[in-house]
C-alpha positions in Angstrom: -25.3 18.0 6.8 -23.2 17.2 3.8 -19.6 16.9 2.6 -19.6 20.6 1.5 -17.8 22.5 4.3 -19.3 25.1 6.5 -17.3 28.0 8.0 -17.6 29.2 11.6 -16.0 32.1 13.4 -15.8 33.8 16.7 -16.9 36.9 14.8 -20.3 35.3 14.0 -23.5 36.5 15.8 -24.3 34.1 18.6 -20.9 32.2 18.3 -19.6 30.5 21.4 -16.9 32.3 23.3 -13.5 30.5 23.7 -11.7 31.2 27.0 -9.1 29.6 29.2 -11.7 28.1 31.5 -12.6 24.5 31.8 -15.5 23.5 29.5 -14.9 26.3 27.0 -13.5 24.1 24.3 -16.3 21.6 24.9 -18.9 24.3 24.4 -17.2 25.4 21.2 -17.0 21.9 19.7 -20.6 21.2 20.8 -21.7 24.2 18.8 -19.7 23.7 15.6 -19.9 19.9 15.4 -23.3 19.2 16.7 -25.7 21.9 17.8 -25.0 24.9 15.6 -25.5 28.5 16.8 -27.2 31.8 15.9 -30.7 32.6 15.0 -32.8 33.8 12.2 -30.8 34.8 9.1 -27.5 34.2 10.9 -28.2 30.7 12.1 -25.5 28.1 11.4 -26.1 24.4 11.7 -23.5 22.0 13.2 -21.2 20.1 10.8 -23.2 16.8 11.3 -21.2 15.0 14.0 -23.0 13.4 16.9 -22.2 13.4 20.6 -23.0 9.9 21.9 -21.2 10.2 25.3 -20.7 13.0 27.7 -19.6 13.8 31.2 -18.7 16.9 33.2 -16.6 18.8 30.6 -16.0 15.5 28.9 -17.2 14.8 25.3 -17.1 12.0 22.8 -17.9 13.2 19.3 -18.5 10.8 16.4 -18.3 11.7 12.7 -20.5 10.2 10.0 -20.3 6.4 10.1 -20.4 6.1 6.3 -18.3 9.0 5.0 -16.2 9.4 8.0 -15.8 5.8 9.4 -17.9 6.7 12.6 -14.8 6.9 14.8 -14.7 9.0 17.9 -12.9 12.1 19.1 -12.8 12.3 22.9 -12.2 15.6 24.6 -11.2 16.1 28.2 -11.8 19.7 28.9 -11.7 19.6 32.7 -8.5 21.6 32.8 -7.9 25.3 32.3 -6.0 26.7 29.3 -5.8 23.4 27.4 -8.1 20.7 26.1 -6.9 17.1 26.0 -7.9 15.0 23.0 -7.6 11.4 21.8 -9.3 9.4 19.0 -10.9 5.9 19.4 -12.1 3.4 16.8 -14.8 2.3 19.2 -16.4 3.5 22.4 -19.1 2.2 24.7 -19.0 5.0 27.4 -17.3 8.4 27.9 -14.2 6.7 29.4 -14.4 3.3 27.8 -13.1 2.6 24.3 -10.6 0.8 22.1 -8.2 1.8 19.4 -7.0 4.8 21.3 -4.6 7.4 19.7 -2.3 8.8 20.7 -1.4 6.0 23.1 -0.2 6.9 26.6 3.3 6.0 25.5 3.0 8.6 22.7 1.3 11.3 24.8 0.6 10.8 28.5 -2.1 13.4 28.5 -3.3 13.0 24.9 -3.0 15.8 22.3 -3.0 19.1 24.1 -4.8 21.9 22.2 -4.2 25.3 23.7 -7.4 27.4 24.0 -5.8 30.3 26.0 -2.6 31.2 27.7 -4.5 32.4 30.7 -6.9 30.6 33.0 -9.6 33.2 32.9 -12.7 34.3 31.0 -10.9 36.6 28.5 -12.2 35.7 25.1 -9.9 34.3 22.4 -10.5 34.4 18.7 -11.1 31.2 16.7 -12.1 30.1 13.2 -13.2 26.7 11.9 -14.2 24.9 8.7 -15.4 21.4 8.2 -18.1 18.9 7.5 -19.5 15.6 8.7 -16.1 13.8 8.1 -13.5 16.2 9.5 -12.8 19.7 10.6 -10.0 22.3 11.1 -10.0 24.6 14.1 -7.7 27.7 14.3 -7.4 29.1 17.8 -5.5 32.3 18.8 -4.7 31.6 22.4 -2.6 34.6 23.2 -3.9 38.2 23.4 -1.0 39.6 21.5 2.1 38.2 19.8 5.6 38.8 21.1 5.9 42.0 19.0 2.9 43.4 20.7 0.5 43.0 17.8 -3.0 42.0 19.0 -4.0 38.6 17.8 -6.6 38.4 15.0 -8.1 35.6 12.9 -4.9 35.5 10.8 -2.9 34.3 13.8 -4.8 31.2 14.6 -2.9 28.0 15.4 -4.1 25.1 13.2 -5.7 21.9 14.5 -7.3 19.0 12.6 -9.5 16.0 13.6 -11.4 13.5 11.5 -11.0 11.4 8.4 -8.1 12.1 6.1 -8.1 11.8 2.3 -6.2 8.5 2.1 -4.2 7.3 -0.9 -5.0 3.7 0.0 -8.2 2.3 -1.5 -10.5 1.2 1.2 -8.5 2.6 4.0 -10.4 1.9 7.3 -7.9 3.6 9.7 -7.3 7.1 8.2 -8.8 8.9 11.2 -6.5 11.4 12.7 -6.1 14.2 15.3 -3.4 16.9 15.4 -0.9 15.6 17.8 -0.6 18.7 19.9 1.7 19.7 22.8 3.5 17.4 25.2 2.9 19.8 28.0 1.8 23.4 28.5 2.9 25.4 31.5 2.3 28.9 32.7 4.4 31.3 30.8 5.1 29.0 27.8 4.6 30.4 24.3 2.1 28.0 22.6 4.4 27.1 19.7 2.8 24.7 17.4 4.6 23.2 14.5 2.0 21.0 12.8 2.4 22.7 9.4 6.1 23.4 9.7 8.7 21.4 7.9 11.0 19.0 9.8 14.1 21.1 9.0 12.9 23.8 11.4 12.9 21.6 14.4 16.7 21.4 15.0 18.3 24.3 17.0 15.1 26.1 18.0 15.6 25.7 21.7 11.9 25.1 22.4 11.6 22.7 25.3 8.0 21.5 24.9 8.6 19.1 22.0 5.6 20.4 20.2 4.4 18.1 17.3 7.6 16.1 17.6 8.2 12.4 17.7 11.9 13.0 18.4 14.1 16.0 18.7 14.7 16.0 14.9 11.4 15.1 13.5 8.0 16.9 13.6 4.6 15.3 13.5 1.4 16.9 12.3 -1.1 14.2 13.3 -1.5 10.8 14.8 -3.4 8.3 12.6 -5.5 5.4 14.0 -3.2 2.8 12.2 -0.5 2.7 9.6 -1.2 2.2 5.9 -0.8 -1.6 6.4 -4.1 -1.5 8.5 -2.6 -3.4 11.4 -0.8 -2.5 14.6 -0.6 0.6 16.6 -1.3 4.3 15.8 1.3 6.1 13.7 2.4 9.7 13.4 2.7 11.6 10.2 4.3 14.9 9.3 3.5 17.3 6.5 5.0 16.7 3.1 6.9 19.3 1.1 5.4 21.7 -1.3 7.2 23.0 -4.4 9.0 25.7 -2.4 10.4 23.2 0.0 13.0 25.6 1.4 10.3 27.4 3.3 9.8 26.7 7.0 6.1 26.1 6.7 3.3 25.8 4.2 2.8 29.2 2.4 5.5 30.7 4.6 7.0 34.2 4.4 10.7 33.2 4.3 12.9 32.6 1.3 12.3 30.0 -1.4 8.8 30.8 -2.3 7.6 31.0 -5.9 6.7 34.6 -7.0 3.0 35.4 -7.0 1.4 35.6 -9.5 3.3 32.7 -11.0 5.3 34.3 -13.9 4.4 31.3 -16.2 0.6 30.9 -15.7 -0.2 34.2 -14.1 -2.0 32.5 -11.2 -1.5 30.3 -8.2 0.6 27.1 -8.0 -1.0 24.7 -5.6 -0.3 21.2 -4.3 -2.2 18.9 -2.0 -1.4 19.0 1.7 0.3 15.6 1.9 1.0 13.7 5.2 4.1 11.5 5.3 4.0 8.3 7.3 7.4 7.0 8.4 10.4 8.4 6.4 8.8 8.9 3.0 5.4 7.3 2.6 2.7 9.6 1.3 -0.2 8.1 3.3 -2.9 10.7 2.8 -3.7 14.4 2.3 -5.7 16.9 4.3 -9.3 17.0 2.8 -10.2 20.2 1.0 -6.9 21.8 1.6 -4.4 23.2 -1.0 -0.9 24.4 -0.3 0.4 27.5 -2.2 4.0 27.5 -3.5 4.0 31.2 -2.8 4.5 33.2 0.4 1.1 34.5 1.6 -0.2 35.0 -1.9 -3.6 36.3 -0.7 -5.1 38.2 2.2 -6.5 36.2 5.1 -10.0 35.0 4.2 -9.7 36.3 0.6 -11.6 34.2 -1.9 -10.1 33.2 -5.2 -12.1 31.8 -8.2 -11.4 30.1 -11.5 -8.3 28.2 -10.5 -6.7 26.3 -13.3 -7.0 22.5 -12.9 -10.0 22.7 -10.5 -13.7 22.2 -11.4 -15.3 25.3 -13.0 -16.8 27.6 -10.4 -14.5 26.4 -7.5 -13.9 29.0 -4.9 -10.8 28.7 -2.7 -10.5 30.6 0.6 -7.1 31.7 1.9 -6.4 31.0 5.6 -3.3 32.4 7.3 -1.9 30.7 10.4 1.1 30.7 12.6 3.3 28.1 14.2 5.6 30.4 16.2 5.5 33.9 17.7 5.6 35.7 14.4 2.8 37.4 12.5 1.6 35.4 10.7 3.6 32.4 9.6 2.0 30.6 6.7 -1.1 30.2 4.6 -3.2 27.4 3.1 -6.3 27.5 0.8 -9.6 25.7 1.5 -12.0 24.5 -1.1 -15.4 26.0 0.0 -17.4 24.9 -3.1 -16.9 21.1 -3.6 -17.4 18.1 -1.4 -14.4 17.0 0.7 
């Protein structure tokens, strides 16, 4: 494959079906990362990852060793409703490796990605984009939101795994995975705050501690090591955009810049920064731009000729949610250039 991203969706012909059963997330990642799916004119190749180690509903995926460091994403999909993920800097077997993140002290069961709120074969919608270095996966694990609106692709919960776009030259440890839930029990709402600002964490009353390192700080990802390149894995939270009074990237609430921007007539965008520690801008999400506006575009709408980007660049809008609202925020993905 290449560094130009490919898009995958549960709406595609021949796409894998995501359910709450054990092995469902493994089948989905097998398809989008390694094997591809479809046939004839609708065939889609995998992103270019390999799968060097497997077990019963266990997988170890490896990204490109040159462009992506060749680190590992291990999935334990032996449970219903959730998949459990960790990253490793090296592996020699499906259950043997070093440089594990998150550590057991950070997350006993690893990062929990919710695939469905029910342990059955009911299909859930999903959408993904990525390449041989990294990928984003949006999963809509609940049949309808708390207002009764059926879930669609605009309601996917965002997840990330792979190599970040580090600000440190020669960074050898900028491999990350969305930190995920501490626990997920029957009846819980799968709140996920990976792209929410830290000021929304206080006073919410949500007991699961999602994407949090403490009651007052939210974490989007866990990174293999800190920017100093030594020691243990570190967590990072999202950085602010221009409209920092919003609760999430591209959110609906107050503080957003009007769209179109009154000055330029277009979009105002910033990189999706990740903050290590209190205020260190360690890296940004590859291929992702954060609008200073509240949902400026329709979900999956494509915008072209963006000021400041290479001529011919196309950006695709992706709505997401972090709480039981419809939907919560929006980011834009570069679907033209290499990540």
